[in-house]
C-alpha positions in Angstrom: 4.0 24.9 -11.5 1.9 22.0 -10.2 -1.6 21.2 -11.5 -4.1 18.9 -9.6 -5.7 16.4 -11.9 -9.0 14.7 -10.9 -10.6 14.0 -14.2 -10.1 14.5 -18.0 -7.1 12.1 -17.9 -7.1 11.5 -21.6 -7.2 15.2 -22.5 -4.2 15.7 -20.2 -2.3 12.9 -21.9 -3.1 14.2 -25.4 -2.0 17.7 -24.4 1.3 16.6 -23.1 2.0 14.2 -26.0 2.1 17.2 -28.3 5.7 17.9 -29.3 6.9 15.1 -27.0 9.7 13.1 -28.5 10.4 10.6 -25.7 7.7 9.4 -23.4 8.3 7.1 -20.4 5.4 5.3 -18.7 5.2 3.4 -15.5 1.9 1.5 -15.0 1.3 -1.9 -13.5 -1.6 -2.5 -15.8 -2.2 -1.6 -19.5 -5.1 -2.2 -21.9 -5.6 -2.1 -25.6 -7.7 1.1 -25.8 -5.2 3.2 -24.0 -2.4 2.0 -26.2 -4.5 2.9 -29.2 -4.9 6.5 -27.8 -1.1 6.7 -27.2 -0.1 5.6 -30.7 -2.7 7.8 -32.4 -1.5 10.9 -30.5 2.2 10.3 -30.3 4.5 11.4 -33.1 7.8 11.2 -31.3 10.6 8.7 -31.6 10.8 6.7 -28.4 8.4 5.0 -26.0 9.7 3.2 -22.8 7.2 1.3 -20.7 7.6 -0.3 -17.3 4.8 -2.6 -16.2 4.1 -6.0 -14.5 4.6 -9.4 -16.1 2.3 -11.2 -13.7 0.5 -13.7 -15.9 -2.4 -13.8 -13.5 -3.1 -10.2 -14.5 -3.4 -11.1 -18.1 -5.5 -14.2 -17.3 -8.0 -12.2 -15.2 -8.1 -9.3 -17.8 -6.9 -6.5 -15.5 -4.0 -6.1 -17.9 -3.7 -7.0 -21.6 -1.1 -9.1 -23.3 -2.4 -7.8 -26.6 -1.7 -4.3 -25.5 2.0 -5.2 -24.9 2.1 -7.0 -28.3 0.8 -3.8 -30.0 3.4 -1.7 -28.2 6.2 -4.1 -29.3 5.0 -3.9 -32.9 5.5 -0.1 -32.6 9.1 -0.4 -31.3 8.3 0.3 -27.7 10.9 -0.8 -25.2 9.2 -2.7 -22.4 10.4 -4.0 -19.0 8.6 -5.7 -16.1 9.0 -5.3 -12.4 7.4 -7.5 -9.7 5.1 -5.8 -7.2 5.1 -2.6 -9.2 2.4 -0.2 -7.9 3.5 3.3 -8.9 2.1 5.1 -11.9 3.9 7.9 -13.7 3.9 9.5 -17.2 7.1 11.4 -18.1 7.1 13.6 -21.2 10.7 14.4 -22.3 12.1 16.7 -19.6 9.3 19.1 -19.8 6.5 17.6 -17.6 5.5 14.6 -15.5 2.2 13.2 -14.3 2.3 11.3 -11.1 -1.1 9.6 -10.4 -3.1 6.8 -9.0 -4.4 6.0 -12.5 -3.2 2.9 -14.4 -2.9 3.1 -18.2 -6.2 1.4 -18.6 -9.8 2.3 -19.4 -10.6 2.0 -15.7 -7.8 4.4 -14.7 -8.5 7.0 -17.3 -12.3 6.8 -17.7 -14.1 4.9 -14.9 -12.3 5.0 -11.6 -12.1 7.9 -9.2 -8.4 8.8 -9.5 -6.1 11.6 -8.3 -2.8 12.9 -9.5 -0.6 15.9 -10.1 1.1 17.3 -13.2 4.4 19.1 -12.6 6.6 21.3 -14.7 9.2 21.7 -12.0 12.7 21.0 -13.1 13.5 19.4 -9.7 10.4 17.2 -9.8 11.1 16.1 -13.3 14.7 15.3 -12.4 13.5 13.1 -9.5 11.0 11.4 -11.7 13.6 10.7 -14.3 15.9 9.2 -11.7 13.1 7.1 -10.4 12.3 5.7 -13.8 16.0 5.0 -14.4 16.3 3.2 -11.1 13.4 0.9 -12.1 14.6 0.5 -15.6 18.0 -0.8 -14.4 16.3 -3.6 -12.4 15.4 -5.6 -15.5 18.4 -6.1 -17.8 16.3 -7.5 -20.6 13.8 -5.9 -22.9 10.6 -7.8 -23.6 10.7 -9.6 -27.0 7.9 -10.8 -29.3 9.4 -14.3 -29.1 9.1 -14.4 -25.3 5.5 -13.0 -25.4 4.3 -15.3 -28.2 6.3 -18.5 -27.6 6.2 -18.6 -23.8 3.6 -16.3 -22.3 0.8 -16.9 -24.7 1.4 -20.7 -24.8 1.2 -20.8 -21.0 -1.9 -18.7 -20.8 -3.7 -20.7 -23.6 -2.8 -23.9 -21.8 -4.7 -22.9 -18.6 -7.6 -21.1 -20.5 -8.4 -24.0 -22.8 -8.4 -26.8 -20.2 -10.0 -27.7 -16.9 -6.6 -27.8 -15.2 -6.9 -26.1 -11.8 -3.9 -23.9 -10.9 -3.8 -21.6 -7.9 -1.4 -19.1 -9.5 0.5 -18.5 -12.6 4.0 -17.1 -12.3 5.0 -13.5 -12.1 7.8 -13.2 -14.6 8.9 -9.7 -13.8 12.2 -8.8 -12.1 12.3 -8.3 -8.4 13.5 -5.1 -6.8 14.6 -7.2 -3.8 16.7 -9.5 -6.0 18.4 -6.4 -7.4 19.4 -5.0 -4.1 19.8 -8.2 -2.0 20.9 -11.6 -3.0 18.1 -14.0 -2.2 20.5 -17.0 -2.4 22.3 -15.6 0.7 21.1 -15.2 4.3 21.3 -12.0 6.2 22.1 -11.7 9.9 22.5 -9.0 12.5 25.3 -9.8 15.1 24.9 -7.9 18.4 27.8 -6.2 20.1 28.0 -5.4 23.8 26.2 -6.4 27.0 23.6 -4.7 29.2 26.2 -3.3 31.5 28.2 -1.7 28.7 25.7 -0.2 26.3 26.9 3.0 24.6 25.5 6.4 23.9 24.5 7.8 20.5 27.8 9.8 20.3 29.9 6.6 20.3 31.8 6.4 17.0 32.1 3.3 14.8 35.9 3.8 14.7 36.0 3.3 18.4 34.2 0.0 18.2 36.4 -1.2 15.3 39.4 -0.6 17.5 37.8 -2.2 20.5 36.1 -5.2 18.9 38.4 -5.9 15.9 35.2 -6.6 14.0 37.0 -5.8 10.7 38.2 -9.5 10.6 36.1 -11.5 13.0 32.9 -11.5 15.1 33.2 -13.1 18.5 30.9 -15.5 20.3 31.2 -16.9 23.9 32.1 -20.5 24.3 29.0 -22.4 25.5 29.4 -25.3 28.0 28.3 -27.7 25.3 30.8 -26.1 22.8 27.9 -25.0 20.5 29.3 -23.3 17.4 27.7 -20.8 15.0 27.4 -23.2 12.1 24.3 -21.5 10.6 26.6 -19.0 8.9 27.6 -20.1 5.4 30.2 -18.8 3.0 29.0 -15.6 1.5 26.2 -14.8 4.0 25.8 -11.2 4.9 26.2 -10.1 8.5 25.4 -6.6 9.8 26.9 -5.5 13.1 24.7 -3.7 15.7 25.9 -2.0 18.9 23.7 -2.1 22.0 22.6 1.4 23.0 21.3 2.9 26.2 17.5 2.8 26.1 17.3 -0.8 24.7 17.9 0.0 21.0 20.7 -1.2 18.7 22.6 0.8 16.0 23.7 -1.0 12.9 27.1 0.4 12.2 28.9 -2.3 10.1 28.5 -5.0 7.5 30.7 -7.9 6.3 30.6 -11.1 4.3 30.9 -14.3 6.4 33.2 -17.3 6.1 31.5 -20.5 7.3 32.8 -21.4 10.8 35.6 -23.9 10.8 36.0 -25.8 14.1 39.8 -25.8 14.0 40.6 -22.5 12.5 37.9 -20.3 14.0 38.8 -20.4 17.7 40.9 -17.6 19.1 44.6 -18.5 18.9 47.2 -17.7 21.5 48.3 -14.8 19.4 44.7 -13.6 19.1 44.3 -13.6 22.9 47.7 -11.9 23.3 46.6 -9.1 21.0 43.0 -8.9 22.2 42.8 -10.1 25.8 39.0 -10.3 26.1 38.9 -12.9 23.3 39.9 -15.4 25.9 36.3 -15.2 27.1 34.8 -14.8 23.6 37.0 -17.2 21.6 34.5 -18.6 19.0 34.8 -16.7 15.7 33.0 -16.0 12.5 35.5 -14.5 10.2 34.4 -11.8 7.8 35.8 -10.0 4.8 34.8 -7.1 2.5 33.7 -5.1 5.6 32.1 -1.7 5.5 31.6 0.6 8.4 29.5 3.8 8.6 32.1 6.6 9.4 30.0 8.3 12.0 28.5 8.0 15.4 25.7 5.6 16.4 23.3 8.5 16.1 23.6 8.4 12.3 23.3 4.6 12.0 20.1 2.6 11.2 18.3 1.5 14.3 16.7 -1.8 15.1 13.8 0.0 16.8 12.9 1.7 13.5 13.2 -1.6 11.6 10.8 -3.3 14.0 8.5 -0.3 14.1 8.3 -0.3 10.2 8.0 -4.0 9.6 6.9 -5.7 12.8 6.9 -9.5 12.7 8.1 -9.3 9.1 11.5 -8.1 10.3 13.0 -11.5 11.1 13.0 -14.9 9.6 11.7 -16.7 12.6 8.9 -14.3 13.5 7.7 -14.2 9.9 7.7 -18.0 9.9 5.7 -18.2 13.1 3.1 -15.8 11.6 2.9 -17.9 8.5 2.1 -20.9 10.7 -0.8 -19.1 12.3 0.7 -17.5 15.4 -0.5 -14.0 16.2 0.4 -11.3 18.7 4.1 -11.7 18.0 6.5 -9.3 19.7 9.6 -9.1 17.5 11.7 -7.7 20.4 11.4 -11.1 22.1 13.4 -12.6 19.3 16.4 -10.5 20.4 16.5 -11.5 24.1 19.6 -13.5 25.2 20.6 -13.9 21.6 24.0 -13.2 20.0 22.4 -12.6 16.6 19.2 -12.8 14.6 18.5 -13.8 11.0 16.6 -11.2 8.9 13.7 -12.0 6.6 14.0 -10.9 3.0 11.9 -7.9 3.9 14.1 -7.1 6.8 17.3 -7.5 4.8 16.0 -5.2 2.1 15.1 -2.6 4.7 18.5 -2.8 6.5 20.4 -2.8 3.2 18.7 0.3 1.9 19.1 2.2 5.2 22.7 1.1 5.6 23.6 2.2 2.0 21.9 5.5 2.6 24.0 6.1 5.7 27.2 5.2 3.8 26.3 7.6 1.0 25.6 10.4 3.5 28.4 9.9 6.0 31.0 7.9 4.1 32.6 4.6 5.1 35.6 4.1 7.3 38.8 4.0 5.2 40.8 0.8 4.6 43.9 2.8 5.8 42.2 3.2 9.2 41.2 -0.5 9.4 44.5 -1.9 8.2 46.4 -0.4 11.1 44.9 -2.9 13.5 45.7 -6.6 14.1 44.2 -8.8 11.4 43.9 -12.1 13.2 45.9 -15.4 13.2 45.7 -17.2 10.9 45.0 -14.6 8.3 42.6 -15.8 5.6 
């Protein structure tokens, strides 16, 4: 059963709080009055609350640090997520409200809001999983010490002085930091040339056997002997196959070793084992590789990345936009390039799509990979 909610938000909350033992709330903003209503009408044993820790929200008054303090005094478990926008109210495993309404006077009494209440077992399960996913991002519960000794001190400092400050910090945990390591850089290395693009039924196992990309990625030797020194130890590199129709399928992922001028040139044994490496002898060695165990049809596509994120897909195009350039065509960043560096937004998008494909289709086994030549020298 699903009920549409357009008004009487407080009545809906009070009704569902009856006989609820465990309530979970997701709301970017929270104010004192709504916390009062919650505590007056809740007789259960556990409250978990996910919100934002952006100090600018507290300074401007859209959210209340006092409300969080009251919740803490009533043994509420609180965590904070950067860029949180979703709003959800989950009552045990019996019902869930998904809505546009924050847990504020504006959300419940003043603004024009819309939401649904569901008693569906499947919907409640999805909502519970979503809450758990967000809850895992922040490993630390908010404490009274942090709120009083750090946040309030900082807020008071800038409220009681004439110091001009553009922005106070957002102290929540980042979803991006949980899924990608912002201390690393993320690249996509392209495989193939215009004359040997592949079809969507081409399998990643075939490319592993052909390219030996399980241990190294190959670059041509430029006339000026330019080397791929931008790769650092630990950087993440995705592998993308050129497709007919000018798209690319991202089929693999590895962790890079920084290029070593002596070690990372194809050896005589490399060329004997893989003859084409004579023309592509410059190497970036990789480890901890993963490959989607399916055809290119089932792999994330560069075209979809660019369609979804536009100029925000890549590090250079995002930088150009930040410097004032407009009408940027991200596809131009790929022309005549062996690779491209992703922005944090792009890395997050690719990482999520790649993991979804791995979860759906599986990854190529180590047994399959280990049957092939492993390079000389072996790291």
